[in-house]
MDAnalysis code that builds the backbone (N, CA, C; Angstrom):
import MDAnalysis as mda
import numpy as np

u = mda.Universe.empty(576, n_residues=192, atom_resindex=np.repeat(np.arange(192), 3), trajectory=True)
u.add_TopologyAttr("name", ["N", "CA", "C"] * 192)
u.add_TopologyAttr("resid", np.arange(1, 193))
u.add_TopologyAttr("resname", ["UNK", "UNK", "UNK", "UNK", "UNK", "UNK", "UNK", "UNK", "UNK", "UNK", "UNK", "UNK", "UNK", "UNK", "UNK", "UNK", "UNK", "UNK", "UNK", "UNK", "UNK", "UNK", "UNK", "UNK", "UNK", "UNK", "UNK", "UNK", "UNK", "UNK", "UNK", "UNK", "UNK", "UNK", "UNK", "UNK", "UNK", "UNK", "UNK", "UNK", "UNK", "UNK", "UNK", "UNK", "UNK", "UNK", "UNK", "UNK", "UNK", "UNK", "UNK", "UNK", "UNK", "UNK", "UNK", "UNK", "UNK", "UNK", "UNK", "UNK", "UNK", "UNK", "UNK", "UNK", "UNK", "UNK", "UNK", "UNK", "UNK", "UNK", "UNK", "UNK", "UNK", "UNK", "UNK", "UNK", "UNK", "UNK", "UNK", "UNK", "UNK", "UNK", "UNK", "UNK", "UNK", "UNK", "UNK", "UNK", "UNK", "UNK", "UNK", "UNK", "UNK", "UNK", "UNK", "UNK", "UNK", "UNK", "UNK", "UNK", "UNK", "UNK", "UNK", "UNK", "UNK", "UNK", "UNK", "UNK", "UNK", "UNK", "UNK", "UNK", "UNK", "UNK", "UNK", "UNK", "UNK", "UNK", "UNK", "UNK", "UNK", "UNK", "UNK", "UNK", "UNK", "UNK", "UNK", "UNK", "UNK", "UNK", "UNK", "UNK", "UNK", "UNK", "UNK", "UNK", "UNK", "UNK", "UNK", "UNK", "UNK", "UNK", "UNK", "UNK", "UNK", "UNK", "UNK", "UNK", "UNK", "UNK", "UNK", "UNK", "UNK", "UNK", "UNK", "UNK", "UNK", "UNK", "UNK", "UNK", "UNK", "UNK", "UNK", "UNK", "UNK", "UNK", "UNK", "UNK", "UNK", "UNK", "UNK", "UNK", "UNK", "UNK", "UNK", "UNK", "UNK", "UNK", "UNK", "UNK", "UNK", "UNK", "UNK", "UNK", "UNK", "UNK", "UNK", "UNK", "UNK", "UNK", "UNK", "UNK"])
u.atoms.positions = np.array([
    [63.625, 16.317, 88.153],
    [62.788, 16.144, 89.126],
    [61.889, 14.804, 88.659],
    [61.892, 13.767, 89.455],
    [61.110, 12.522, 89.274],
    [59.771, 12.668, 89.614],
    [58.966, 12.267, 88.516],
    [57.567, 12.482, 88.736],
    [56.833, 11.476, 89.504],
    [55.604, 11.512, 90.155],
    [55.170, 10.401, 90.851],
    [53.764, 10.040, 90.563],
    [53.173, 10.697, 89.539],
    [51.674, 10.099, 89.109],
    [51.781, 8.732, 88.960],
    [50.900, 7.933, 89.970],
    [50.872, 6.404, 89.882],
    [50.278, 6.005, 88.566],
    [49.135, 6.453, 88.111],
    [48.673, 5.981, 86.662],
    [49.613, 6.077, 85.557],
    [50.158, 7.322, 85.583],
    [51.213, 7.659, 84.700],
    [52.304, 6.670, 84.501],
    [52.669, 6.528, 85.720],
    [53.977, 5.664, 85.912],
    [53.596, 4.311, 85.466],
    [52.690, 3.781, 85.800],
    [52.180, 2.306, 85.322],
    [51.837, 2.236, 83.932],
    [51.427, 3.245, 83.660],
    [51.358, 3.411, 81.872],
    [52.700, 3.196, 81.051],
    [53.649, 3.897, 81.715],
    [54.894, 4.005, 81.343],
    [55.528, 2.592, 81.437],
    [55.405, 1.852, 82.585],
    [55.994, 0.635, 82.845],
    [55.363, -0.438, 81.872],
    [54.082, -0.467, 81.626],
    [53.274, -1.221, 80.888],
    [53.935, -1.210, 79.312],
    [54.186, 0.221, 78.943],
    [54.640, 0.272, 77.689],
    [56.252, -0.324, 77.590],
    [56.853, -0.078, 78.631],
    [58.278, -0.614, 78.790],
    [58.082, -2.225, 78.512],
    [57.034, -2.684, 79.091],
    [56.899, -4.227, 78.973],
    [56.541, -4.651, 77.460],
    [55.818, -3.839, 76.794],
    [55.419, -3.945, 75.400],
    [56.769, -3.751, 74.726],
    [57.603, -2.939, 74.815],
    [58.827, -2.482, 74.193],
    [59.587, -3.639, 74.360],
    [60.015, -4.113, 75.549],
    [60.750, -5.347, 75.893],
    [60.267, -6.553, 75.230],
    [58.975, -6.859, 75.120],
    [58.696, -8.237, 74.464],
    [58.854, -8.048, 73.066],
    [58.674, -6.758, 72.303],
    [58.716, -6.821, 70.891],
    [60.286, -6.450, 70.467],
    [60.931, -5.530, 70.964],
    [62.110, -5.200, 70.580],
    [63.279, -5.751, 71.353],
    [63.067, -6.283, 72.560],
    [64.137, -6.790, 73.345],
    [64.734, -5.685, 74.227],
    [65.746, -6.105, 75.173],
    [66.233, -5.083, 76.230],
    [66.900, -4.201, 75.349],
    [67.624, -4.270, 74.394],
    [68.356, -3.295, 73.474],
    [67.517, -2.214, 72.834],
    [66.195, -2.619, 72.640],
    [65.386, -1.724, 72.089],
    [64.607, -0.977, 73.122],
    [64.794, -1.099, 74.440],
    [64.375, -0.289, 75.439],
    [64.983, 0.906, 75.644],
    [64.314, 2.054, 75.114],
    [64.849, 3.424, 75.275],
    [63.741, 4.130, 75.802],
    [64.003, 5.374, 76.576],
    [63.111, 6.318, 77.037],
    [62.128, 6.639, 75.801],
    [62.728, 6.954, 74.779],
    [62.169, 7.379, 73.773],
    [61.184, 6.221, 73.047],
    [61.470, 5.074, 72.926],
    [60.617, 3.942, 72.514],
    [59.405, 3.904, 73.458],
    [59.689, 4.000, 74.776],
    [58.637, 3.880, 75.772],
    [57.646, 5.085, 75.629],
    [58.142, 6.239, 75.597],
    [57.301, 7.464, 75.335],
    [56.253, 7.090, 74.215],
    [56.879, 6.728, 72.961],
    [56.301, 6.401, 71.855],
    [55.150, 5.448, 72.011],
    [55.466, 4.288, 72.625],
    [54.507, 3.024, 72.975],
    [53.525, 3.634, 73.840],
    [53.807, 4.591, 74.876],
    [52.670, 4.943, 75.748],
    [51.920, 6.176, 75.218],
    [52.313, 6.482, 74.038],
    [51.729, 7.755, 73.475],
    [51.655, 8.981, 74.080],
    [53.038, 9.251, 74.932],
    [52.925, 10.413, 75.621],
    [54.053, 11.334, 75.077],
    [54.136, 12.615, 75.529],
    [55.272, 13.484, 74.965],
    [56.890, 13.049, 75.141],
    [57.545, 13.358, 74.318],
    [58.781, 12.995, 74.372],
    [59.559, 13.506, 75.729],
    [59.982, 12.785, 76.424],
    [60.725, 13.193, 77.520],
    [60.075, 12.651, 78.940],
    [58.815, 12.016, 78.614],
    [58.009, 11.749, 79.913],
    [58.598, 10.788, 80.587],
    [58.988, 9.504, 80.109],
    [59.551, 8.406, 80.595],
    [60.755, 8.753, 81.673],
    [61.630, 9.914, 80.868],
    [62.883, 10.306, 81.702],
    [62.692, 11.138, 82.995],
    [61.355, 11.703, 82.963],
    [60.739, 12.465, 83.988],
    [60.283, 11.470, 85.211],
    [60.226, 10.265, 84.912],
    [59.613, 9.473, 85.770],
    [60.867, 8.387, 86.442],
    [61.755, 8.044, 85.696],
    [62.564, 6.887, 85.924],
    [63.800, 7.710, 85.730],
    [64.735, 7.503, 86.993],
    [66.034, 8.275, 86.845],
    [67.037, 7.720, 85.843],
    [66.883, 6.291, 85.532],
    [67.927, 5.759, 84.426],
    [67.043, 4.459, 83.739],
    [67.672, 3.904, 82.860],
    [67.161, 2.928, 82.196],
    [67.047, 1.571, 83.088],
    [68.092, 1.348, 84.085],
    [68.118, 0.346, 84.833],
    [66.969, 0.327, 85.719],
    [66.585, 1.613, 86.276],
    [65.267, 1.663, 87.036],
    [64.087, 1.268, 86.423],
    [64.070, 1.491, 85.011],
    [62.792, 1.089, 84.100],
    [62.671, -0.285, 84.041],
    [64.027, -0.907, 83.738],
    [64.038, -2.554, 83.748],
    [63.531, -3.171, 85.049],
    [63.929, -2.521, 86.127],
    [63.672, -3.310, 87.444],
    [62.021, -3.127, 87.505],
    [61.395, -1.892, 87.394],
    [60.282, -1.585, 87.427],
    [59.234, -2.539, 86.525],
    [59.647, -2.775, 85.335],
    [59.241, -3.721, 84.343],
    [58.931, -5.426, 84.892],
    [60.283, -5.493, 85.592],
    [60.136, -7.014, 86.361],
    [59.047, -6.837, 87.398],
    [59.062, -5.694, 88.411],
    [58.059, -5.806, 89.451],
    [56.599, -5.926, 88.888],
    [56.490, -4.824, 87.793],
    [55.034, -4.894, 87.191],
    [54.589, -6.104, 86.717],
    [55.309, -6.913, 86.058],
    [54.799, -8.222, 85.439],
    [54.218, -9.024, 86.755],
    [54.939, -9.180, 87.787],
    [54.372, -10.042, 88.823],
    [53.136, -9.271, 89.625],
    [53.161, -7.904, 89.481],
    [51.985, -7.043, 90.118],
    [50.686, -7.610, 89.156],
    [50.788, -7.416, 87.940],
    [49.730, -7.643, 86.881],
    [49.172, -9.253, 86.904],
    [50.200, -10.165, 87.419],
    [49.855, -11.644, 87.203],
    [49.546, -12.192, 88.642],
    [48.957, -11.181, 89.562],
    [48.465, -12.018, 90.950],
    [47.309, -12.685, 90.604],
    [47.186, -13.815, 91.323],
    [45.878, -14.503, 91.032],
    [44.718, -13.827, 91.545],
    [43.473, -14.100, 90.988],
    [42.255, -13.642, 91.538],
    [41.985, -14.020, 92.951],
    [40.996, -13.489, 93.360],
    [40.365, -13.914, 94.852],
    [39.912, -15.157, 94.361],
    [39.182, -15.464, 93.426],
    [38.598, -16.702, 93.323],
    [39.506, -17.985, 93.045],
    [40.616, -17.725, 92.749],
    [41.628, -18.757, 92.445],
    [42.394, -18.813, 93.761],
    [42.399, -17.817, 94.552],
    [43.076, -18.150, 96.013],
    [42.177, -18.812, 96.749],
    [40.705, -18.537, 96.778],
    [39.792, -19.125, 97.417],
    [39.632, -20.717, 97.073],
    [39.771, -20.925, 95.626],
    [39.824, -22.372, 95.335],
    [40.943, -22.974, 95.944],
    [42.188, -22.372, 96.005],
    [43.342, -22.852, 96.660],
    [43.310, -23.284, 98.151],
    [42.430, -22.544, 98.842],
    [42.262, -22.903, 100.079],
    [41.068, -23.414, 100.668],
    [39.954, -23.579, 99.778],
    [38.701, -24.016, 100.255],
    [38.493, -25.396, 99.293],
    [38.855, -25.548, 98.054],
    [38.730, -26.433, 97.093],
    [38.953, -27.833, 97.725],
    [38.536, -28.980, 97.078],
    [38.768, -30.169, 97.690],
    [40.319, -30.380, 97.555],
    [41.028, -31.278, 98.584],
    [42.388, -31.419, 98.709],
    [42.665, -32.606, 97.665],
    [42.752, -32.711, 96.531],
    [43.079, -33.730, 95.554],
    [43.902, -33.047, 94.423],
    [44.478, -34.144, 93.800],
    [45.526, -33.863, 92.682],
    [44.651, -32.893, 91.477],
    [43.320, -33.436, 91.430],
    [42.581, -32.785, 90.493],
    [42.468, -31.263, 90.615],
    [42.331, -30.842, 91.986],
    [42.298, -29.637, 92.386],
    [43.738, -28.721, 91.899],
    [44.727, -29.589, 92.278],
    [46.013, -28.964, 91.786],
    [46.114, -28.833, 90.211],
    [45.671, -29.779, 89.664],
    [45.735, -29.637, 88.120],
    [45.006, -28.601, 87.637],
    [43.529, -28.320, 88.309],
    [42.889, -27.042, 87.838],
    [43.762, -25.727, 88.178],
    [44.301, -25.760, 89.305],
    [45.289, -24.401, 89.608],
    [46.283, -24.237, 88.754],
    [46.954, -25.509, 88.342],
    [48.208, -25.203, 87.362],
    [47.593, -24.823, 86.190],
    [46.407, -25.457, 85.712],
    [45.998, -24.990, 84.151],
    [45.633, -23.602, 84.334],
    [44.960, -23.086, 85.498],
    [44.660, -21.669, 85.566],
    [45.827, -20.748, 85.619],
    [46.843, -21.248, 86.151],
    [48.058, -20.399, 86.274],
    [48.845, -20.476, 84.688],
    [48.720, -21.383, 84.156],
    [49.400, -21.448, 82.746],
    [48.449, -20.414, 81.803],
    [47.403, -20.645, 82.090],
    [46.342, -19.874, 81.117],
    [46.564, -18.172, 81.526],
    [46.848, -18.049, 82.852],
    [46.885, -16.734, 83.104],
    [48.323, -16.052, 82.725],
    [49.274, -16.609, 82.973],
    [50.400, -16.308, 82.627],
    [50.606, -16.174, 80.860],
    [50.054, -17.224, 80.409],
    [50.222, -17.186, 78.772],
    [49.175, -15.927, 78.216],
    [48.064, -15.655, 78.976],
    [47.349, -14.613, 78.461],
    [47.943, -13.307, 78.583],
    [49.097, -13.304, 79.325],
    [49.961, -11.934, 79.370],
    [51.256, -12.183, 78.763],
    [51.110, -12.610, 77.501],
    [52.059, -12.874, 76.495],
    [53.341, -12.049, 76.519],
    [53.036, -10.733, 76.361],
    [54.122, -9.817, 76.210],
    [54.553, -9.721, 77.676],
    [54.040, -9.705, 78.599],
    [54.655, -9.670, 79.922],
    [55.599, -10.912, 80.437],
    [55.220, -12.301, 79.894],
    [56.144, -13.017, 79.970],
    [57.486, -12.954, 79.212],
    [57.188, -12.598, 77.806],
    [58.463, -12.359, 77.101],
    [59.315, -11.283, 77.514],
    [58.616, -10.301, 78.060],
    [59.488, -9.009, 78.649],
    [60.341, -9.800, 79.745],
    [59.454, -10.722, 80.502],
    [60.413, -10.974, 81.804],
    [61.710, -12.082, 81.362],
    [61.138, -12.827, 80.263],
    [62.348, -13.635, 79.562],
    [63.544, -12.635, 79.227],
    [63.193, -11.504, 78.627],
    [64.130, -10.399, 78.283],
    [64.803, -9.890, 79.482],
    [64.060, -9.682, 80.419],
    [64.751, -9.134, 81.671],
    [65.566, -10.383, 82.249],
    [65.490, -11.521, 82.147],
    [66.272, -12.370, 82.663],
    [67.523, -12.628, 81.771],
    [67.480, -12.611, 80.598],
    [68.604, -12.409, 79.681],
    [69.586, -11.142, 80.164],
    [68.875, -10.063, 80.116],
    [69.751, -8.907, 80.656],
    [70.355, -8.925, 81.833],
    [69.623, -9.544, 82.673],
    [70.342, -10.011, 84.060],
    [71.497, -10.753, 83.975],
    [71.688, -11.378, 83.150],
    [73.032, -12.127, 83.069],
    [74.294, -11.237, 82.728],
    [73.894, -9.892, 82.467],
    [74.825, -8.808, 81.999],
    [74.932, -7.687, 83.072],
    [73.960, -7.957, 83.967],
    [73.651, -6.635, 84.860],
    [73.699, -7.310, 86.236],
    [74.595, -7.373, 87.104],
    [74.390, -7.740, 88.251],
    [73.433, -7.268, 89.216],
    [73.510, -5.982, 89.141],
    [72.156, -5.321, 89.991],
    [70.917, -5.735, 89.598],
    [70.642, -5.896, 88.626],
    [69.442, -6.342, 87.989],
    [69.215, -7.786, 88.386],
    [70.287, -8.593, 88.228],
    [70.289, -10.082, 88.567],
    [69.939, -10.302, 90.120],
    [70.385, -9.343, 90.739],
    [70.118, -9.478, 92.406],
    [68.642, -9.146, 92.698],
    [68.061, -8.203, 92.077],
    [66.917, -7.659, 92.204],
    [65.714, -8.733, 91.624],
    [66.048, -9.395, 90.611],
    [65.205, -10.289, 89.890],
    [65.109, -11.649, 90.641],
    [66.426, -11.801, 90.962],
    [66.693, -13.255, 91.918],
    [65.840, -13.122, 93.133],
    [65.879, -11.781, 93.838],
    [64.962, -11.782, 95.082],
    [63.599, -11.929, 94.856],
    [63.120, -11.063, 93.668],
    [61.836, -11.257, 93.258],
    [61.007, -12.445, 93.096],
    [61.930, -13.102, 92.224],
    [61.672, -14.544, 91.684],
    [61.576, -15.432, 92.851],
    [62.571, -15.386, 93.731],
    [62.586, -16.235, 94.993],
    [61.455, -15.970, 95.936],
    [61.074, -14.736, 95.888],
    [59.962, -14.335, 96.933],
    [58.507, -14.957, 96.355],
    [58.374, -15.043, 94.960],
    [57.367, -15.507, 94.390],
    [57.316, -17.109, 94.547],
    [58.405, -17.748, 94.157],
    [58.505, -19.188, 94.477],
    [58.213, -19.397, 95.977],
    [58.831, -18.765, 96.846],
    [58.463, -18.992, 98.373],
    [57.019, -18.785, 98.658],
    [56.417, -17.858, 98.150],
    [54.810, -17.685, 98.297],
    [54.148, -18.600, 97.801],
    [54.546, -19.340, 96.697],
    [53.659, -20.405, 95.998],
    [54.008, -21.799, 96.825],
    [55.211, -21.864, 97.350],
    [55.294, -23.009, 98.072],
    [54.470, -23.096, 99.575],
    [54.725, -21.693, 100.248],
    [54.062, -21.718, 101.507],
    [52.520, -21.828, 101.165],
    [51.814, -21.092, 100.228],
    [50.309, -21.231, 99.732],
    [50.100, -22.608, 99.742],
    [50.822, -23.490, 99.111],
    [50.442, -24.945, 98.625],
    [50.715, -25.496, 99.988],
    [51.684, -25.171, 100.776],
    [51.738, -26.303, 102.149],
    [50.598, -25.848, 103.165],
    [50.394, -24.309, 102.965],
    [49.360, -23.840, 104.118],
    [47.822, -24.283, 103.802],
    [47.498, -24.581, 102.411],
    [46.348, -24.968, 101.994],
    [45.986, -26.502, 102.166],
    [47.130, -27.168, 102.612],
    [46.745, -28.684, 102.736],
    [46.659, -29.448, 101.592],
    [46.820, -29.003, 100.582],
    [46.779, -29.861, 99.244],
    [47.991, -30.938, 99.335],
    [47.773, -32.110, 98.664],
    [48.771, -32.959, 98.909],
    [50.023, -32.697, 98.030],
    [51.233, -33.074, 98.292],
    [52.551, -32.712, 97.967],
    [53.293, -31.866, 98.704],
    [54.592, -32.021, 98.688],
    [55.569, -31.315, 99.343],
    [56.173, -30.171, 98.779],
    [57.059, -29.368, 99.335],
    [57.741, -28.231, 98.594],
    [58.470, -28.583, 97.281],
    [59.149, -29.639, 97.559],
    [59.635, -30.162, 96.025],
    [58.752, -30.531, 94.964],
    [57.525, -31.036, 95.296],
    [56.689, -31.086, 94.357],
    [56.184, -29.797, 93.635],
    [56.105, -28.666, 94.379],
    [55.649, -27.278, 94.019],
    [57.008, -26.930, 93.242],
    [58.202, -27.047, 93.535],
    [59.187, -26.663, 92.851],
    [59.286, -27.554, 91.313],
    [59.000, -28.709, 91.658],
    [59.114, -29.264, 90.188],
    [57.942, -28.929, 89.254],
    [56.763, -28.614, 89.614],
    [55.732, -28.228, 88.907],
    [55.977, -26.883, 88.394],
    [56.555, -25.916, 89.151],
    [56.856, -24.632, 88.653],
    [57.956, -24.651, 87.586],
    [58.697, -25.611, 87.622],
    [59.854, -25.718, 86.733],
    [59.267, -26.341, 85.220],
    [58.497, -27.089, 85.414],
    [57.864, -27.844, 84.197],
    [56.949, -27.046, 83.639],
    [56.207, -26.297, 84.470],
    [55.003, -25.429, 83.807],
    [55.616, -24.190, 83.136],
    [56.785, -23.661, 83.765],
    [57.145, -22.444, 83.230],
    [57.952, -22.906, 81.829],
    [58.521, -23.871, 81.722],
    [59.060, -24.298, 80.355],
    [57.742, -24.676, 79.255],
    [56.802, -25.326, 79.899],
    [55.559, -25.471, 78.808],
    [54.996, -24.114, 78.528],
    [54.930, -22.951, 79.421],
    [54.561, -21.637, 78.943],
    [55.666, -21.013, 78.067],
    [56.764, -21.027, 78.084],
    [57.857, -20.659, 77.278],
    [57.564, -21.262, 75.997],
    [57.291, -22.773, 75.743],
    [57.039, -23.395, 74.355],
    [55.993, -22.802, 73.775],
    [54.946, -22.550, 74.507],
    [53.536, -22.106, 74.144],
    [53.600, -20.572, 73.539],
    [54.350, -19.747, 74.150],
    [54.609, -18.465, 73.989],
    [55.606, -18.107, 72.746],
    [56.543, -18.958, 72.771],
    [57.500, -18.625, 71.813],
    [57.410, -19.598, 70.473],
    [56.982, -20.753, 70.573],
    [56.890, -21.588, 69.379],
    [55.467, -22.208, 69.751],
    [54.317, -21.538, 69.335],
    [53.112, -21.782, 69.752],
    [52.582, -23.135, 69.117],
    [53.269, -23.503, 67.715],
    [52.743, -24.587, 67.007],
    [53.269, -26.027, 67.706],
    [53.850, -25.856, 68.488],
    [54.609, -27.415, 69.326],
    [53.289, -27.856, 70.143],
    [52.732, -27.192, 71.166],
    [51.782, -27.688, 71.935],
    [50.414, -27.129, 71.915],
    [49.620, -27.813, 71.312],
    [48.212, -26.967, 71.216],
    [47.517, -26.973, 72.550],
    [46.268, -26.517, 72.738],
    [45.544, -26.517, 73.912],
    [45.323, -27.764, 74.481],
    [45.026, -28.761, 73.805],
    [44.620, -30.054, 74.400],
    [45.732, -30.488, 74.880],
    [46.903, -30.567, 74.277],
    [48.085, -31.290, 74.453],
    [48.709, -30.602, 75.638],
    [48.668, -29.265, 75.734],
    [49.166, -28.655, 76.811],
    [48.277, -28.951, 78.205],
    [46.904, -29.060, 78.341],
    [46.169, -29.356, 79.250],
    [46.149, -30.921, 79.507],
    [46.684, -31.843, 78.559],
    [46.943, -33.283, 79.032],
    [48.386, -33.016, 79.848],
    [49.475, -32.337, 79.322],
    [50.683, -32.317, 80.042],
    [50.539, -31.606, 81.216],
    [49.816, -30.810, 81.714],
    [49.562, -30.375, 82.972],
    [49.268, -31.271, 83.783],
    [47.939, -32.108, 83.356],
    [47.530, -33.079, 84.164],
    [48.372, -34.132, 84.535],
    [49.332, -34.542, 83.518],
    [50.482, -35.729, 83.434],
    [51.391, -35.155, 84.488],
    [51.889, -33.917, 84.410],
    [52.762, -33.384, 85.419],
    [52.335, -33.829, 86.899],
    [51.052, -33.147, 87.034],
    [50.519, -33.190, 88.447],
    [50.371, -34.662, 88.852],
    [50.013, -35.481, 87.884],
    [49.809, -36.859, 88.333],
    [51.179, -37.515, 88.665],
    [52.143, -37.288, 87.913],
    [53.617, -37.705, 88.405],
    [54.231, -37.113, 89.334],
    [53.873, -35.876, 89.881],
    [54.687, -35.217, 90.881],
    [54.100, -35.210, 92.179],
    [52.661, -35.311, 92.277],
    [51.870, -35.303, 93.461],
    [51.523, -36.656, 93.547],
    [51.707, -37.172, 95.062],
    [51.508, -38.684, 95.271],
    [49.924, -38.586, 95.435],
    [49.363, -39.773, 94.928],
    [47.791, -39.972, 95.092],
    [47.587, -40.389, 96.559],
    [46.376, -39.763, 96.950],
    [45.925, -40.115, 98.275],
    [45.338, -41.465, 98.593],
])
């Protein structure tokens, strides 16, 4: 019987994210999740029918936990329509994602695992595509300068900056990362 307590379920998924980040996809077992969540042995298997479902739910939870704040969304739609506003929003995004280090590392593990699991690949592709589409739509609806390609180029560039900062933190310090974010925006978004 699959359990449905949402709070316990999220605790288990959050534990799965921590296990993925620390031990990789091969280390993700129900036993490891139970231990990380500090729950009795067998709890995770009562909530998830199989390991694949746990992988999928970890991917969904990453995006759920990284939703921008109301203040950020308000700034997107009501702030000045300038490249500087875009740079501020991009810096906030990089900081928010980098602040959930284990979540992003777990997502990288999920992406690698998806190369071997077509079902997981399909689900992650759908989820990431939806996130990209929402970012493009929000940008275009906000009236900020730049087109869909500009949003995609910033998405690609800043994702790799995040990878560098989380996996090899000695390469780009805070000041250099901030400078690179501004430079990316200035090169991709046309001046008004």
